[in-house]
N, C-alpha and C positions, 0 to 999 in steps of 0.2 A: 567516384573516390576507389584506390584501391587497397585493399585490406590484408596482400601476402605476406606485410610483415606487423602483425594487429600487435605485440609489442613493441612500437617504435611510434606511436598512437597514442596523445593521451584523449579519453572518452569521457568526456561531461556529457551526453545527452541523458544519462539514466546509472540507476545503480541493480536497472536490470541485467548491466552488458558484461558483469563477471564473469571471469573464469572459474572453475574449479579450483580450487587450490591442492596441491600435491597431494595431502595430507585427508583433504576430501576424497578425492579420487583412489586411495587409497581404502576408507572406508565403503566405499561405494563398493569396491571389489570386496574387499571380504563379508558383503552382511549376507547374512541369512534370508532366505527368500520364499516367497509361498502364493499360492494362487490368492490374489489378495479378495477377489469378488467370490470365492468361498470362504472368506476372514481366516485363512491360513496364513498370510502372510507376518511372521516375528518380528519383522523390522517396523513396518506400516505399523503393526499395533503399542510396539512402543514408540513411537513418532505421537500416534492419534493420543496415549495415555500419560506421557513427558508433557505434550503441551495442555491438553487438557487439567495438567495436576498443576501445572505452573498457573493458569489463572481462575484455579477451585471451579471449575467445571464437569459435569462428572461423563462426558465423553468427548468423542473428536472423530474426525471423518478426512482422511487424505484425501485432494482431489490436486488435479493437474494446473489449475488457475486457480487466479483469485478472484476470476470474474466467473469462473464455474460455482467457485465459492459462496459468491454473494449470490449470483442467482440459486444458486438451491436451498439458500437460506431463507430469500422471498419467496420461492416456492412451495419451500415449507412452511413458512408465518401463515402466506397469505393463499384464498382460494381465486376463482375466477369473480369480477367483479368485485375485487377488495381493491383498497388503496392502501400504499406507502407513502410518506411524509419525507420527502429527502431537501438535499441543498443542489439548487440551477447547476455548480459546478462539480459537483460532488461525481466521484467515479463510478457509483450505480446507479446516475441515472444519466450522465455524459458519455463515458468512457464504454461504458460493457452494451452497445448497439441493441438500446432498448429490449434486452431479452425478456426482461419481466413481463411489457407488453405485449409481443409479438409471441411468444410464445406458453406463458403462463395465465392471459388475458388481465395481467392486475396493472392496475391506473396508478400512474406516479403523481403524486401532486408537489410540484417544485416549489421551493422556496429561495429567495434571495438567501445568501450569503453574508455573514458578518463578515469583517476583516481577517478575524482574529480565527474563522473556518467555521463556525458554528451557527448556528439557527435560529433566532430572534426566537425567545421558547414564546411567546406571547403569541406572537404571530401562527404558531406552530397550533398551540391551542386554539388559535381561529382557526387554523381548517381544518380542522379534525370536524367530519360531517354529522350530523343530526341524523338516528338510526332511524329511517327515512326513508320506502321504496325507491325515492328520488334521485339519492345519493350511493354515489359506491361506498362500500364499508371500509373507516378508516380502522386499519389494522394492527401497525406498523408505523415506526420512529426508524431511520435509520441516518447514523452520526460516520463519521470520518475520523479515524485519526494515527497522523497528523495527516493532513490536509495542506497542501499546496507548502509542504516545509513547518504547518504553527503545529503548536502541541494545542490540544484542548486543555483549558484550565482543571483540574480535579473538581473544582466545587460546581462549575458547569455543570458536569457530570454527575452530580449528586443531583442539581435540580432537573435535568430534564429526564434521571429516573423518576424524582418526586412526580414530573409529571404526570408521566407514562403509568405511573404506579393509579395515580387520581384519576387519569381519562379511560384504562383498560384499553393502553396500547403493549405493544412489545415494543423493544427495542432493544435491532442492531447494531453493530460494529464495523464497520468495512477496516478493521485494524490492520490492513495492510502494511504498515510501517509502525505498526503500535511499541515494537521493542524502540524504536528511534523516541517512541513520546514517553516512553521510562525510563531510558537513559538519560534524555534533555531535562525530566523528572526529578531524576534522582529520587527516585520511586521502585515499590514493587510493581510486577506487572500487574498484579490482582489490583493496586489501588486502582487500576483503571478499568481496569477487565471486572470487577462485580456490580459494576452499576449497569450490565446489562443481561438481556438473556438471551444473546447469542453474539460468536467471534470469529471473524474470520481475519486469518492473520497469514503473510506471504512469506514464504520463504526463501524467494529465486528477485528479492529487491536488496535493503541493506544487509539482510545475511546472508548473499555469495550463493545459496545453491541456485543449481540449476535449474530446479523444476520444481512446484509443489506450494501449495497451500492446503491448511486444515480448518476446516468449519466447527467451532468448537460449541457446548449446551449440553439442556439436558438430556440422560442416554434415549426418553422417548422421543425428546425431535431427530437427535440425532439417526434415530433408526427408520423414520420415518425421511431424512433425507437423504438416507443410504437408496431408497427407493428412489428418490427423484435424481440422485447421481446416476444410476441404470441409465435412468431416461434419458439423460443430458448426454447420456455415452462417455461417464466418467468412473467408468468402473474398469479398473486395468489388473494386469495381473501379476507378474514377481515383479509391483512396483518398490519391492523393498531396496533394491539396486538404488532410486528415488531418494524416500526417505530415510536411505543412511546417510544422506548428503545434508536434507533438514535435521539429522541426530546431532550429525555432527558440526554445521554451523550453531545451532542451540548450545552448543556445549562451550566453542569455542572464538566464535565473532557475536556475541553480543557486548560486550562491554566495550571493544574496540571500539562500537558507534559510534564511542565518545571521540575516536579521532578524526573519523567525518566530519562532525559536527565541528569539532576543532578547525579543521582545514579548510570547511562551506566559510566560515568566518573570519579567517586569515585571506580566502582569496576575496571575496566579497568587503574586507577593510581596503586588500590593496586596491580590488579596482574601482571604490568609492576615491581614493586615493590621486586615484589618475583620470580623476574628470567623468566618471560612469554613477549612472542613478540606478541606482538598487534597494531593494530592500537588507536589513540586517539579519541574517539567517536563524531561527530556535536551532533548526538541526539538519541537516544537511543537502538542503535546497534552497536556489537563491534564482531570483530577479532580476535581469540585467533592464531597465526601461532601454524600448529604443528609439522613442522619441533624440529628435538630431544625428543619430547612428545612418550610416549607412550599411544597411543590412546583409545584399547581396557582395562588395566592397568585404565585409567583414569576412562574413563566413569563408570566401574565397583565400582573405589572408590567413584565417588559423586553418583551413586546409592544405595549405602553403608549410604552415607550422606544424604538423601532423597534428593538430589540434581535433578532435571533433565536438562540435556542438550544436544541439537543433535552434540555427540560427533566422530559420525562414517558416519554420511550421505553428509557432506562435504568437499569440499579442503580447508579448517578452519571452527575452534569450532566459531559458530555462536550464541552469549548471549545478548537476550532481555531485557531489562528492562519494568515494564510496569506494569498498574492498581493494581496487584495482588500480587507488589514485594514493599515489604514496608523497612523501615530501619531495624528492624529486619531478615527479610528474605534475604535483602543485607547480615547482617552480616556473616550471618548462611553460607550465598553463598560463600565471600570472603573465612570465616576460611579453610572450604572444600577446595579450590584450593590449597589457602597456606599451608594448612598439605600436602597438595598430594605432594606440589614440596619438603620441609623438611623431611618428615618422609616416602613416601612411593616409592617415585619414585627412 
């Protein structure tokens, strides 16, 4: 499929596909920069401290990607032969290349995930290994928020914190879309993050920045994480150009996430009315059941109508609203799905 006129396409594959706004590009152009490996980039330092303050943690560390941010967190929390407990469908386990095991000698202990996106905490406690040389050392519980568009309830997070306090585990949050969770719950970001020892926040998903994630936690932890970032090749130089996009996103693109949630709900409702089987989204991600659908034909139909959707790559069709999906784009997508049901299938 050609991308020569990308503005003509409605891209629902992910919220990672957004282009920087003109105002964001201007902020990047004007950013003060320095060598961040030397700790001399003022815009990077500002981004790290801004996010640290927003989650009530001591320090932050800017990295190129969420995958690297989570990997560095795992490498800092755990040593070789240690174990982290995680959901079978969680990003840190399933979609990050097995980096913790491959690069850190860290054993994952995957557990089934409940429909709401969390783990059964009784199963988590049962999975913690005894202090015995036969077993890997259980060090860390890793949760995700949002997960598949679902928001973890605040009382669940409090229960998870109580469990880790009681059992001596640390608690890490893959908060790639944690701002979506805060907007959906109409709460402060700290209401979510206060339960965790460390948090990774992505800037290039719902917030619309082109690059970057920030790992947040205690100052001593972040000092150790800085060494692992270097080992993983994540030390950047005049990266304030990228950090400026993140700062702009934090200032201008957080509250507008509610528009993405509204549009995702409208898309889901209209598709349900047209006869599609799907979930009603809590945030900006919905999944269409493929049972009874000719997926190849749907993919071709959407391409003809300049709609991009991941029709063939998953067990269900994931549709994601984001910064570049306005009401007109949403209407075009709805019409394409509706006419497929009424005319093409």
